[in-house]
C-alpha positions in Angstrom: -19.0 -94.8 1.9 -22.3 -96.7 1.4 -24.3 -93.4 1.3 -22.2 -92.2 -1.6 -22.9 -95.3 -3.6 -26.6 -95.1 -3.0 -26.7 -91.4 -3.8 -25.3 -92.1 -7.2 -28.3 -94.2 -8.1 -31.0 -92.2 -6.4 -30.6 -88.5 -6.4 -31.0 -86.8 -3.0 -33.2 -83.7 -3.0 -34.0 -81.4 -0.1 -37.7 -80.9 0.6 -39.0 -77.4 1.6 -38.0 -78.0 5.3 -34.4 -78.8 4.3 -34.7 -82.6 5.0 -32.9 -84.7 2.4 -35.2 -87.2 0.6 -34.4 -89.7 -2.1 -36.4 -89.5 -5.3 -37.2 -92.0 -8.0 -37.9 -90.9 -11.6 -40.4 -93.7 -12.2 -42.7 -92.5 -9.3 -43.9 -89.6 -11.4 -44.8 -91.8 -14.4 -48.2 -93.5 -14.2 -48.5 -97.3 -14.5 -49.9 -98.7 -17.7 -53.7 -98.7 -17.3 -54.2 -102.3 -18.6 -51.7 -103.8 -16.1 -54.0 -103.8 -13.0 -57.0 -104.7 -15.2 -55.1 -107.7 -16.5 -54.2 -108.7 -13.0 -57.8 -108.6 -11.8 -59.0 -110.5 -14.8 -56.2 -113.1 -14.2 -57.7 -113.8 -10.8 -61.4 -113.8 -11.9 -61.3 -115.1 -15.5 -57.8 -116.6 -16.0 -57.8 -116.9 -19.8 -58.9 -113.3 -20.2 -56.2 -112.2 -17.8 -53.5 -114.1 -19.7 -54.5 -112.6 -23.0 -54.7 -109.1 -21.5 -51.3 -109.6 -19.8 -49.8 -110.4 -23.2 -51.3 -107.3 -24.8 -50.2 -105.2 -21.9 -46.6 -106.5 -22.1 -46.6 -105.6 -25.8 -47.9 -102.1 -25.0 -45.3 -101.6 -22.3 -42.5 -102.7 -24.6 -43.6 -100.1 -27.1 -44.2 -97.2 -24.8 -41.8 -97.9 -21.9 -44.4 -97.3 -19.3 -44.1 -98.8 -15.8 -46.2 -101.9 -14.9 -44.2 -104.7 -16.6 -44.1 -106.7 -13.4 -47.9 -106.5 -12.9 -48.5 -107.4 -16.5 -46.1 -110.4 -16.2 -47.8 -111.5 -13.0 -51.2 -111.3 -14.8 -49.9 -113.4 -17.7 -48.4 -116.1 -15.5 -51.4 -116.2 -13.1 -53.7 -116.3 -16.0 -52.0 -119.2 -17.8 -51.6 -121.2 -14.5 -55.3 -120.6 -13.7 -56.4 -121.6 -17.2 -54.4 -124.9 -17.0 -55.7 -125.5 -13.4 -59.3 -124.9 -14.7 -58.9 -127.5 -17.5 -57.2 -130.0 -15.1 -60.0 -129.6 -12.6 -62.8 -130.2 -15.2 -60.9 -133.1 -16.8 -60.4 -134.8 -13.4 -64.0 -134.1 -12.4 -65.5 -135.4 -15.7 -63.3 -138.5 -15.8 -64.3 -139.2 -12.2 -68.0 -138.9 -12.9 -67.6 -141.0 -16.0 -65.9 -143.7 -13.9 -68.7 -143.7 -11.3 -71.4 -144.1 -13.9 -69.8 -146.5 -16.2 
C-alpha cells in the first residue's frame, strides 16, 4: 500500500536493464548559478553573501529555478555573520577603550 502512495508522487521508470527507478523532475533542471556563489560569499564576506542571497531569492521567485534553500541559507548565514562581525568589533573596541582609559 505504501509503495502505491509513493509512486503517485515520484514516477517509477524502468531503466535499460528493466530495473525500476524513481525519477524526480527537478533533477534535470540546473540550480540557479548565483545560489552557490552567494553561499560561499556568506561564509567568506558575510554582508556580500547576504545581499547576493536576497538577489538570488528574487531571481528564483521570478524564474522558478531550483536553489531556493541554498539562497535562503546564504541570506541567513550572511546576516548572522554580519551581526556577529559588528558585535565582535564593538566588544573589542569597547574593551580596548576600557583598558586605556
